[in-house]
C-alpha positions in Angstrom: 49.0 50.7 49.1 48.5 47.3 50.7 45.7 45.2 49.2 42.5 45.8 51.2 43.7 49.0 52.8 41.8 52.2 52.5 43.2 55.5 51.2 44.2 57.9 54.0 41.8 60.7 54.9 43.4 64.1 54.6 43.2 66.6 57.5 41.0 68.8 55.3 38.6 65.9 54.6 38.6 65.1 58.4 37.6 68.7 59.3 35.1 68.9 56.4 33.4 65.7 57.7 33.0 67.3 61.2 31.5 70.5 59.6 29.1 68.4 57.6 28.1 66.4 60.6 27.4 69.7 62.5 25.3 71.1 59.6 23.2 67.9 59.6 22.8 67.3 63.3 23.4 70.7 65.0 25.7 69.0 67.6 29.2 67.5 67.5 29.9 63.9 66.7 31.3 61.4 69.1 34.8 59.9 68.5 33.1 56.6 67.5 30.9 58.4 65.0 34.0 60.2 63.5 35.7 56.8 63.2 32.7 55.2 61.6 31.9 58.1 59.3 35.5 58.2 58.0 35.7 54.4 57.8 38.6 54.2 60.2 39.5 50.9 61.7 38.9 52.0 65.3 38.5 55.0 67.5 42.2 55.2 68.3 43.3 56.7 65.0 40.3 59.1 65.1 41.2 60.3 68.6 44.9 60.7 67.7 44.0 62.8 64.7 41.5 64.9 66.7 44.1 65.6 69.3 46.6 66.7 66.7 44.0 68.9 64.9 43.2 70.4 68.3 46.9 71.3 68.9 46.9 72.9 65.4 43.8 74.9 66.3 41.6 73.3 63.6 39.1 71.7 66.0 38.0 72.2 69.6 35.9 70.5 72.2 35.1 70.8 75.9 36.9 68.1 77.9 34.5 65.7 79.7 31.4 67.0 77.9 29.7 64.9 75.2 29.2 66.1 71.7 31.1 69.4 71.9 33.6 68.6 69.1 33.5 71.3 66.4 35.6 72.5 63.5 37.1 76.0 63.8 35.7 77.9 60.9 
């Protein structure tokens, strides 16, 4: 691991964070909140991971609607 770099967040940790956010707030997080909550450098890696998790059927959201991100239980 490079000096100063953060450990990678696993897919399970990513989905668990979304579930925890839902439990605490009763609505989905924004991509910016996901990036901040998981200490990612920007929203780009968060969006890329969310897109992949959606293709895998682990998360879902309504396109063009805010705060609809949710983990598939």
